[in-house]
N, CA and C atoms as an extended XYZ file, in Angstrom:
507
Properties=species:S:1:pos:R:3:atomname:S:1:resname:S:1:resid:I:1 pbc="F F F"
N        23.619       83.616      122.277 N   MET     1
C        23.592       82.647      123.690 CA  MET     1
C        22.683       81.530      123.856 C   MET     1
N        21.568       82.107      123.435 N   ARG     2
C        20.068       81.448      123.014 CA  ARG     2
C        20.870       79.982      122.215 C   ARG     2
N        21.156       80.184      121.189 N   GLU     3
C        21.564       79.324      120.588 CA  GLU     3
C        22.556       78.025      121.079 C   GLU     3
N        23.457       78.697      121.938 N   ALA     4
C        24.536       77.726      122.557 CA  ALA     4
C        23.366       77.310      124.157 C   ALA     4
N        22.531       78.038      124.516 N   LYS     5
C        21.979       77.200      125.228 CA  LYS     5
C        20.952       75.525      124.814 C   LYS     5
N        20.520       75.639      123.779 N   ASP     6
C        19.716       74.694      123.045 CA  ASP     6
C        20.995       74.106      122.655 C   ASP     6
N        22.285       74.385      122.163 N   GLU     7
C        23.200       73.013      121.928 CA  GLU     7
C        24.444       73.164      122.358 C   GLU     7
N        24.280       72.552      123.675 N   PRO     8
C        25.804       73.220      124.931 CA  PRO     8
C        27.202       72.790      123.939 C   PRO     8
N        26.862       72.194      123.327 N   GLY     9
C        28.794       71.606      123.005 CA  GLY     9
C        29.287       72.554      122.409 C   GLY     9
N        30.483       72.897      122.897 N   VAL    10
C        31.735       73.594      122.054 CA  VAL    10
C        31.930       74.037      120.715 C   VAL    10
N        31.923       72.736      119.917 N   ILE    11
C        32.123       72.815      118.463 CA  ILE    11
C        30.894       72.785      117.942 C   ILE    11
N        29.940       72.429      118.316 N   THR    12
C        28.751       72.865      117.570 CA  THR    12
C        28.247       74.492      117.924 C   THR    12
N        28.582       74.766      118.855 N   ALA    13
C        28.388       76.160      119.089 CA  ALA    13
C        29.283       77.316      118.092 C   ALA    13
N        30.580       76.712      118.327 N   CYS    14
C        31.481       77.673      117.039 CA  CYS    14
C        31.052       77.496      115.885 C   CYS    14
N        30.656       76.504      115.272 N   LEU    15
C        30.273       76.214      114.480 CA  LEU    15
C        29.068       76.375      113.652 C   LEU    15
N        28.234       77.302      114.380 N   TRP    16
C        26.982       77.875      114.053 CA  TRP    16
C        27.166       79.037      112.997 C   TRP    16
N        26.317       78.532      112.117 N   GLU    17
C        26.461       79.657      110.427 CA  GLU    17
C        26.568       81.162      111.102 C   GLU    17
N        27.750       81.985      110.529 N   GLY    18
C        27.381       83.488      110.991 CA  GLY    18
C        28.382       83.377      112.308 C   GLY    18
N        28.586       82.307      113.220 N   ARG    19
C        29.247       83.004      114.125 CA  ARG    19
C        30.763       83.857      114.103 C   ARG    19
N        31.538       82.963      113.261 N   GLU    20
C        32.337       83.575      112.904 CA  GLU    20
C        32.708       84.987      112.850 C   GLU    20
N        31.783       85.452      111.548 N   GLU    21
C        31.790       86.853      111.431 CA  GLU    21
C        31.359       87.862      112.538 C   GLU    21
N        30.394       87.511      113.265 N   LEU    22
C        29.294       88.106      114.404 CA  LEU    22
C        30.681       88.323      115.604 C   LEU    22
N        31.506       87.312      115.502 N   LEU    23
C        32.784       87.496      116.726 CA  LEU    23
C        33.792       88.682      115.783 C   LEU    23
N        33.914       88.347      114.710 N   THR    24
C        34.937       89.131      114.378 CA  THR    24
C        34.346       90.939      114.444 C   THR    24
N        32.902       91.159      114.088 N   ASN    25
C        32.502       92.287      114.734 CA  ASN    25
C        32.356       92.913      115.623 C   ASN    25
N        32.200       91.979      116.633 N   PHE    26
C        32.277       92.435      117.812 CA  PHE    26
C        33.404       92.528      118.494 C   PHE    26
N        34.564       92.039      118.078 N   PHE    27
C        36.061       92.061      118.094 CA  PHE    27
C        36.001       93.653      117.549 C   PHE    27
N        35.721       94.108      116.306 N   ALA    28
C        36.093       95.298      115.754 CA  ALA    28
C        35.870       96.546      116.221 C   ALA    28
N        34.626       96.057      116.884 N   GLU    29
C        33.660       97.333      117.753 CA  GLU    29
C        34.642       97.453      119.185 C   GLU    29
N        34.961       96.417      119.700 N   ILE    30
C        35.958       96.249      121.110 CA  ILE    30
C        36.967       97.111      120.869 C   ILE    30
N        37.904       96.874      119.976 N   GLU    31
C        39.050       97.950      119.579 CA  GLU    31
C        38.628       99.065      119.317 C   GLU    31
N        37.496       99.422      118.301 N   LEU    32
C        37.551      100.885      118.425 CA  LEU    32
C        37.247      101.694      119.688 C   LEU    32
N        36.366      100.830      120.324 N   CYS    33
C        36.328      101.387      121.528 CA  CYS    33
C        37.131      101.788      122.550 C   CYS    33
N        38.254      100.619      122.268 N   GLU    34
C        39.618      100.687      123.510 CA  GLU    34
C        40.390      102.270      122.779 C   GLU    34
N        40.385      102.309      121.636 N   LYS    35
C        40.774      103.370      120.704 CA  LYS    35
C        40.294      104.706      121.139 C   LYS    35
N        39.285      104.530      121.454 N   ALA    36
C        38.479      105.885      121.641 CA  ALA    36
C        38.447      106.630      123.095 C   ALA    36
N        38.174      104.910      123.853 N   LEU    37
C        39.133      105.455      125.251 CA  LEU    37
C        40.069      105.914      125.479 C   LEU    37
N        41.087      105.397      124.603 N   ASN    38
C        42.442      105.641      125.164 CA  ASN    38
C        42.943      107.461      124.724 C   ASN    38
N        41.680      107.285      123.679 N   GLU    39
C        42.203      109.096      123.347 CA  GLU    39
C        41.696      110.075      124.140 C   GLU    39
N        40.570      109.807      124.672 N   TYR    40
C        39.912      110.515      125.614 CA  TYR    40
C        40.933      110.442      126.833 C   TYR    40
N        41.445      109.605      127.204 N   LEU    41
C        42.404      109.465      128.681 CA  LEU    41
C        43.568      110.426      128.282 C   LEU    41
N        44.064      110.187      126.825 N   GLU    42
C        45.089      110.860      126.679 CA  GLU    42
C        44.876      112.645      126.717 C   GLU    42
N        43.685      112.983      126.616 N   GLN    43
C        43.342      114.562      126.377 CA  GLN    43
C        43.353      114.755      128.335 C   GLN    43
N        42.470      113.834      128.719 N   LYS    44
C        42.584      114.292      129.823 CA  LYS    44
C        43.951      114.386      130.653 C   LYS    44
N        45.056      113.584      130.164 N   LYS    45
C        46.486      113.550      130.891 CA  LYS    45
C        47.257      114.780      130.630 C   LYS    45
N        46.746      115.465      128.973 N   LYS    46
C        47.552      116.301      128.615 CA  LYS    46
C        47.001      117.349      129.342 C   LYS    46
N        45.594      117.529      130.087 N   ILE    47
C        45.259      119.014      130.773 CA  ILE    47
C        46.058      118.663      131.900 C   ILE    47
N        45.979      117.436      132.765 N   PHE    48
C        46.638      117.471      134.057 CA  PHE    48
C        47.535      116.419      133.975 C   PHE    48
N        48.686      116.660      133.448 N   ALA    49
C        50.043      115.840      133.879 CA  ALA    49
C        50.301      114.669      134.566 C   ALA    49
N        49.668      114.844      135.928 N   ARG    50
C        50.054      114.210      137.142 CA  ARG    50
C        49.244      112.853      136.639 C   ARG    50
N        48.474      113.023      135.574 N   PHE    51
C        47.503      111.349      135.574 CA  PHE    51
C        48.407      110.790      134.694 C   PHE    51
N        49.305      110.979      134.564 N   TYR    52
C        50.555      109.822      133.802 CA  TYR    52
C        50.851      108.649      134.994 C   TYR    52
N        50.601      109.240      136.228 N   PHE    53
C        51.199      108.810      136.713 CA  PHE    53
C        50.551      107.805      137.594 C   PHE    53
N        49.312      107.766      137.139 N   VAL    54
C        47.957      106.763      137.366 CA  VAL    54
C        47.909      105.636      136.604 C   VAL    54
N        46.881      104.937      137.191 N   SER    55
C        46.699      103.876      135.716 CA  SER    55
C        45.547      103.743      135.123 C   SER    55
N        45.262      103.334      134.351 N   ASN    56
C        43.833      103.992      133.165 CA  ASN    56
C        42.680      103.527      133.619 C   ASN    56
N        42.948      102.152      134.829 N   GLN    57
C        41.761      101.856      135.716 CA  GLN    57
C        41.302      103.094      136.857 C   GLN    57
N        42.495      103.391      137.457 N   ALA    58
C        42.429      104.433      138.184 CA  ALA    58
C        41.879      105.817      138.252 C   ALA    58
N        42.118      106.262      136.572 N   LEU    59
C        42.254      107.210      136.052 CA  LEU    59
C        40.578      107.347      135.742 C   LEU    59
N        40.263      106.234      134.774 N   LEU    60
C        38.470      105.814      135.063 CA  LEU    60
C        38.193      106.398      136.108 C   LEU    60
N        38.421      105.936      137.353 N   ASP    61
C        37.850      105.906      138.295 CA  ASP    61
C        37.402      107.082      139.253 C   ASP    61
N        38.767      107.893      138.661 N   ILE    62
C        39.523      109.122      139.196 CA  ILE    62
C        38.172      110.021      138.612 C   ILE    62
N        37.913      110.330      137.238 N   LEU    63
C        37.023      110.969      136.204 CA  LEU    63
C        35.654      110.454      136.573 C   LEU    63
N        35.117      109.507      136.914 N   SER    64
C        33.692      109.511      137.058 CA  SER    64
C        33.226      109.211      138.322 C   SER    64
N        34.156      109.445      138.972 N   ASN    65
C        33.642      110.386      140.500 CA  ASN    65
C        34.320      111.391      140.703 C   ASN    65
N        34.425      112.521      139.775 N   GLY    66
C        35.269      114.027      139.405 CA  GLY    66
C        33.822      114.741      140.222 C   GLY    66
N        32.928      114.410      140.626 N   ASN    67
C        31.844      115.298      141.710 CA  ASN    67
C        31.826      114.811      143.349 C   ASN    67
N        33.081      114.217      143.378 N   ASN    68
C        32.911      113.170      144.818 CA  ASN    68
C        34.649      113.369      144.742 C   ASN    68
N        34.800      114.990      145.440 N   PRO    69
C        36.086      114.921      145.479 CA  PRO    69
C        36.572      113.857      146.893 C   PRO    69
N        35.965      113.420      147.923 N   GLU    70
C        36.389      113.158      148.390 CA  GLU    70
C        36.648      111.072      148.527 C   GLU    70
N        36.195      110.590      147.098 N   LYS    71
C        36.462      109.744      146.628 CA  LYS    71
C        37.624      110.087      145.532 C   LYS    71
N        37.734      110.843      144.989 N   VAL    72
C        39.099      111.202      144.120 CA  VAL    72
C        40.368      111.486      145.119 C   VAL    72
N        40.174      111.755      146.642 N   ASP    73
C        40.577      111.804      147.407 CA  ASP    73
C        41.726      110.866      147.871 C   ASP    73
N        40.964      109.708      147.417 N   ASP    74
C        42.174      108.777      147.348 CA  ASP    74
C        43.263      107.920      146.702 C   ASP    74
N        43.440      109.040      145.509 N   TYR    75
C        44.074      108.602      144.682 CA  TYR    75
C        45.385      109.810      144.525 C   TYR    75
N        45.066      110.796      145.366 N   LEU    76
C        45.765      111.949      145.507 CA  LEU    76
C        47.441      111.431      145.947 C   LEU    76
N        47.368      110.466      146.019 N   GLY    77
C        48.703      110.226      146.820 CA  GLY    77
C        49.363      109.605      145.948 C   GLY    77
N        48.868      109.296      144.841 N   ASP    78
C        49.227      108.580      143.707 CA  ASP    78
C        49.610      109.542      142.630 C   ASP    78
N        49.206      111.222      142.738 N   CYS    79
C        49.467      111.730      141.927 CA  CYS    79
C        50.427      112.763      142.388 C   CYS    79
N        50.694      113.338      143.397 N   PHE    80
C        51.048      114.144      144.381 CA  PHE    80
C        52.447      113.198      145.268 C   PHE    80
N        53.945      113.254      144.976 N   ASP    81
C        54.264      112.678      146.013 CA  ASP    81
C        54.427      112.872      147.268 C   ASP    81
N        54.532      114.053      147.839 N   GLY    82
C        54.566      114.300      149.390 CA  GLY    82
C        53.169      114.252      150.036 C   GLY    82
N        52.313      114.510      149.244 N   MET    83
C        50.787      114.240      149.597 CA  MET    83
C        50.025      113.417      149.621 C   MET    83
N        49.323      112.905      151.121 N   LYS    84
C        48.621      111.837      151.248 CA  LYS    84
C        47.081      112.323      150.836 C   LYS    84
N        46.370      113.005      151.109 N   CYS    85
C        44.660      113.397      151.241 CA  CYS    85
C        44.875      114.637      151.558 C   CYS    85
N        43.508      114.870      152.296 N   LEU    86
C        43.267      117.000      151.698 CA  LEU    86
C        42.411      116.833      153.424 C   LEU    86
N        42.390      117.987      153.879 N   MET    87
C        41.664      118.251      155.139 CA  MET    87
C        40.156      118.388      154.780 C   MET    87
N        39.346      117.900      154.387 N   PHE    88
C        37.709      118.500      154.178 CA  PHE    88
C        37.277      119.085      154.912 C   PHE    88
N        36.613      119.822      154.549 N   VAL    89
C        35.647      121.087      155.763 CA  VAL    89
C        34.285      120.133      155.828 C   VAL    89
N        34.120      120.371      157.569 N   ARG    90
C        33.279      118.933      157.773 CA  ARG    90
C        32.268      119.569      158.584 C   ARG    90
N        30.821      119.379      158.806 N   GLY    91
C        30.646      119.715      160.067 CA  GLY    91
C        28.746      120.429      159.606 C   GLY    91
N        28.097      120.650      160.253 N   PRO    92
C        26.789      120.539      160.371 CA  PRO    92
C        26.243      121.821      159.422 C   PRO    92
N        25.627      121.095      158.064 N   GLY    93
C        25.300      122.161      156.932 CA  GLY    93
C        26.346      122.214      155.680 C   GLY    93
N        26.974      121.152      156.399 N   ILE    94
C        28.104      121.081      154.903 CA  ILE    94
C        27.367      119.559      154.142 C   ILE    94
N        27.165      119.826      153.144 N   PRO    95
C        26.549      118.397      152.532 CA  PRO    95
C        27.761      117.589      152.231 C   PRO    95
N        27.167      116.157      151.932 N   TYR    96
C        28.198      115.606      152.032 CA  TYR    96
C        28.654      115.047      150.245 C   TYR    96
N        28.954      114.520      149.644 N   PRO    97
C        30.628      114.798      149.959 CA  PRO    97
C        31.044      116.361      150.060 C   PRO    97
N        31.734      116.227      150.593 N   SER    98
C        32.456      117.807      150.874 CA  SER    98
C        32.859      118.212      149.792 C   SER    98
N        33.016      119.398      149.102 N   LYS    99
C        34.212      120.484      148.040 CA  LYS    99
C        34.679      121.105      148.616 C   LYS    99
N        35.007      121.246      149.521 N   ARG   100
C        35.691      122.174      150.534 CA  ARG   100
C        36.897      122.233      151.010 C   ARG   100
N        38.132      122.210      151.220 N   ALA   101
C        39.390      121.299      152.147 CA  ALA   101
C        40.494      122.842      152.475 C   ALA   101
N        40.484      122.852      153.717 N   LYS   102
C        40.747      123.690      154.288 CA  LYS   102
C        42.896      123.051      154.463 C   LYS   102
N        42.894      122.342      153.925 N   GLY   103
C        44.303      121.745      154.055 CA  GLY   103
C        44.535      120.320      153.671 C   GLY   103
N        45.904      119.908      154.083 N   MET   104
C        46.043      119.109      153.455 CA  MET   104
C        46.893      118.106      154.145 C   MET   104
N        47.380      116.591      153.987 N   TYR   105
C        47.939      116.288      155.006 CA  TYR   105
C        49.020      115.305      153.688 C   TYR   105
N        50.451      114.944      154.691 N   SER   106
C        51.534      114.417      154.196 CA  SER   106
C        51.504      113.232      154.271 C   SER   106
N        52.411      112.656      152.973 N   LYS   107
C        52.385      111.113      153.630 CA  LYS   107
C        52.879      110.601      154.729 C   LYS   107
N        53.465      111.635      155.495 N   GLU   108
C        53.961      111.321      157.099 CA  GLU   108
C        52.664      111.938      157.726 C   GLU   108
N        51.883      112.182      157.374 N   MET   109
C        50.301      112.583      158.251 CA  MET   109
C        50.692      113.886      158.828 C   MET   109
N        51.773      114.657      158.442 N   GLU   110
C        51.686      116.069      158.678 CA  GLU   110
C        50.735      117.107      158.851 C   GLU   110
N        50.213      117.932      158.882 N   GLU   111
C        49.360      119.391      158.804 CA  GLU   111
C        49.763      120.256      158.115 C   GLU   111
N        49.434      120.780      156.634 N   VAL   112
C        49.558      121.823      156.179 CA  VAL   112
C        47.937      122.679      156.015 C   VAL   112
N        48.008      123.210      156.579 N   PRO   113
C        46.713      123.948      156.389 CA  PRO   113
C        47.056      125.268      155.096 C   PRO   113
N        45.632      125.402      154.294 N   PHE   114
C        45.733      126.321      153.479 CA  PHE   114
C        45.534      127.463      154.069 C   PHE   114
N        45.861      128.450      153.385 N   SER   115
C        45.340      130.173      153.688 CA  SER   115
C        44.286      130.643      153.346 C   SER   115
N        43.435      130.003      152.739 N   SER   116
C        41.725      130.167      152.552 CA  SER   116
C        41.704      128.368      152.156 C   SER   116
N        40.168      128.282      152.340 N   GLU   117
C        39.511      127.441      152.008 CA  GLU   117
C        39.644      127.128      150.428 C   GLU   117
N        40.124      125.958      149.921 N   PHE   118
C        40.337      125.464      148.563 CA  PHE   118
C        38.861      124.748      148.483 C   PHE   118
N        37.894      125.179      147.060 N   VAL   119
C        36.932      124.922      146.473 CA  VAL   119
C        36.930      123.917      145.243 C   VAL   119
N        36.483      122.837      145.487 N   MET   120
C        36.563      121.849      144.256 CA  MET   120
C        35.088      122.163      143.415 C   MET   120
N        35.615      122.480      142.101 N   ALA   121
C        34.313      122.963      141.088 CA  ALA   121
C        34.456      122.696      139.919 C   ALA   121
N        34.177      122.382      138.997 N   GLY   122
C        34.395      121.933      137.957 CA  GLY   122
C        34.399      120.351      137.367 C   GLY   122
N        35.370      120.170      136.389 N   ALA   123
C        36.136      119.098      136.055 CA  ALA   123
C        36.961      118.718      136.734 C   ALA   123
N        37.293      117.535      136.993 N   VAL   124
C        37.848      116.953      138.250 CA  VAL   124
C        39.298      117.108      137.508 C   VAL   124
N        39.359      117.413      136.743 N   GLU   125
C        41.300      117.711      135.562 CA  GLU   125
C        41.502      119.048      136.118 C   GLU   125
N        40.548      120.359      135.851 N   ASN   126
C        40.614      121.199      136.169 CA  ASN   126
C        40.854      121.986      137.755 C   ASN   126
N        39.857      121.276      138.495 N   TYR   127
C        40.193      121.725      139.861 CA  TYR   127
C        41.561      120.871      140.566 C   TYR   127
N        41.819      119.387      139.778 N   LEU   128
C        42.885      119.248      140.496 CA  LEU   128
C        44.340      120.704      139.819 C   LEU   128
N        44.268      120.771      138.834 N   CYS   129
C        45.116      121.916      138.178 CA  CYS   129
C        45.519      123.040      139.176 C   CYS   129
N        44.026      123.230      139.781 N   ASP   130
C        44.053      124.179      140.786 CA  ASP   130
C        44.746      124.112      142.319 C   ASP   130
N        44.300      123.004      142.420 N   LEU   131
C        44.765      122.552      143.713 CA  LEU   131
C        46.370      122.180      143.707 C   LEU   131
N        47.052      121.759      142.669 N   GLU   132
C        48.439      122.047      142.574 CA  GLU   132
C        48.870      123.807      142.588 C   GLU   132
N        48.552      124.174      142.316 N   ARG   133
C        48.578      125.530      142.238 CA  ARG   133
C        48.281      126.033      143.593 C   ARG   133
N        47.322      125.865      144.428 N   CYS   134
C        46.979      126.337      145.798 CA  CYS   134
C        47.929      125.340      146.582 C   CYS   134
N        48.418      124.249      146.408 N   MET   135
C        49.449      123.448      147.226 CA  MET   135
C        50.841      124.678      146.885 C   MET   135
N        51.071      124.543      145.533 N   GLN   136
C        52.649      125.508      145.908 CA  GLN   136
C        52.627      126.732      146.466 C   GLN   136
N        51.519      127.692      146.257 N   VAL   137
C        51.687      128.725      147.128 CA  VAL   137
C        51.488      128.492      148.363 C   VAL   137
N        50.816      127.790      148.976 N   ASN   138
C        50.619      127.535      150.401 CA  ASN   138
C        51.842      127.298      151.051 C   ASN   138
N        52.939      125.876      150.216 N   LEU   139
C        54.185      125.663      150.751 CA  LEU   139
C        54.747      126.611      150.282 C   LEU   139
N        54.865      127.297      149.846 N   ARG   140
C        55.516      128.926      149.162 CA  ARG   140
C        55.876      130.054      150.132 C   ARG   140
N        54.654      130.007      150.904 N   ASP   141
C        54.218      130.570      152.170 CA  ASP   141
C        54.968      130.044      153.562 C   ASP   141
N        54.528      129.223      153.548 N   GLN   142
C        55.254      128.489      154.505 CA  GLN   142
C        56.689      128.469      154.727 C   GLN   142
N        57.025      128.091      153.542 N   LEU   143
C        58.684      128.033      153.382 CA  LEU   143
C        59.262      129.759      153.585 C   LEU   143
N        58.285      130.365      153.145 N   GLU   144
C        59.156      132.237      153.561 CA  GLU   144
C        58.778      132.463      155.041 C   GLU   144
N        57.576      131.809      155.610 N   LEU   145
C        57.368      132.273      156.808 CA  LEU   145
C        58.795      131.151      157.662 C   LEU   145
N        59.090      130.096      157.603 N   ALA   146
C        60.108      129.302      157.774 CA  ALA   146
C        62.017      129.931      158.072 C   ALA   146
N        61.639      130.560      156.855 N   LYS   147
C        63.167      131.502      156.417 CA  LYS   147
C        62.741      132.774      157.115 C   LYS   147
N        61.787      133.119      157.207 N   GLN   148
C        62.113      134.720      157.894 CA  GLN   148
C        62.351      134.816      159.578 C   GLN   148
N        61.265      133.438      160.501 N   THR   149
C        61.746      133.233      161.221 CA  THR   149
C        63.447      132.509      161.906 C   THR   149
N        64.179      131.646      160.672 N   ALA   150
C        65.268      131.437      160.709 CA  ALA   150
C        66.233      132.750      160.547 C   ALA   150
N        65.938      133.739      159.891 N   ASP   151
C        66.989      134.800      159.504 CA  ASP   151
C        66.804      135.111      161.078 C   ASP   151
N        65.316      135.372      161.751 N   ASN   152
C        66.274      136.626      162.869 CA  ASN   152
C        66.175      135.479      164.127 C   ASN   152
N        67.382      134.039      164.128 N   TRP   153
C        67.688      133.310      164.911 CA  TRP   153
C        68.601      133.770      166.076 C   TRP   153
N        69.205      134.791      165.926 N   GLU   154
C        70.090      134.860      167.101 CA  GLU   154
C        69.123      135.810      168.142 C   GLU   154
N        67.687      136.065      167.789 N   ILE   155
C        66.767      137.039      168.633 CA  ILE   155
C        66.013      136.098      169.033 C   ILE   155
N        65.783      134.955      168.555 N   SER   156
C        65.151      133.803      169.134 CA  SER   156
C        65.560      132.793      169.669 C   SER   156
N        64.735      133.072      171.015 N   GLU   157
C        65.366      132.039      171.915 CA  GLU   157
C        65.160      130.437      171.947 C   GLU   157
N        64.068      129.693      171.446 N   ARG   158
C        63.736      128.405      170.737 CA  ARG   158
C        65.208      127.467      170.112 C   ARG   158
N        65.141      126.259      170.461 N   LYS   159
C        66.194      125.885      170.254 CA  LYS   159
C        65.929      125.333      168.777 C   LYS   159
N        66.772      124.758      167.824 N   ARG   160
C        66.336      124.684      166.279 CA  ARG   160
C        65.686      122.973      166.577 C   ARG   160
N        65.910      122.210      167.107 N   HIS   161
C        64.842      120.518      167.440 CA  HIS   161
C        62.993      121.681      167.220 C   HIS   161
N        62.986      122.696      168.179 N   GLU   162
C        61.544      122.873      168.540 CA  GLU   162
C        61.178      123.882      167.537 C   GLU   162
N        62.223      124.491      166.746 N   TRP   163
C        61.692      125.492      165.522 CA  TRP   163
C        61.038      124.692      164.468 C   TRP   163
N        61.888      123.525      164.473 N   LEU   164
C        61.922      122.808      162.916 CA  LEU   164
C        60.511      121.960      163.611 C   LEU   164
N        59.597      122.221      164.350 N   GLU   165
C        58.264      121.687      164.546 CA  GLU   165
C        57.292      122.430      164.333 C   GLU   165
N        57.709      123.456      164.263 N   ASP   166
C        56.568      124.489      163.725 CA  ASP   166
C        55.918      124.311      161.913 C   ASP   166
N        56.783      123.780      161.159 N   TYR   167
C        56.974      123.851      159.692 CA  TYR   167
C        57.325      122.397      159.088 C   TYR   167
N        56.094      122.156      158.346 N   CYS   168
C        56.473      120.939      157.937 CA  CYS   168
C        57.385      120.890      156.943 C   CYS   168
N        57.532      119.640      156.825 N   ALA   169
C        58.971      119.356      156.275 CA  ALA   169
C        58.729      119.182      154.848 C   ALA   169
């Protein structure tokens, strides 16, 4: 760049001795870096398969902010079809960013509380696998509870449309 500053003409700058070899080496190094990056991202996708649903740029942002679950939260809707975000535990004495969630919101902003707080610790791809299992367990429990109340429909005096409001879609 110093040479280009001294000779600002494009043709002169391109014809400088050794320029083509230098640019060819730079290009080869960039290709090597891209290959290594793609292999790294592929490893992360194998651990948490839902990473296949996000772009590489979004995945890099997720991985680089793995210690900040509140930033990763912005991408959860891309990874999980019916989920928008988490309900983080906040309050006095709780450090920011919070690494504990007490539930989740659907894309329709329904609240689905967790039976116990979910703690996000370790590598982001690992705690997202744990979050997926936590979501499945909690939704299964909600479904079981809804089924139990539906089984006792004859006893209940509630109307069906009121009963539906008690459970997430």
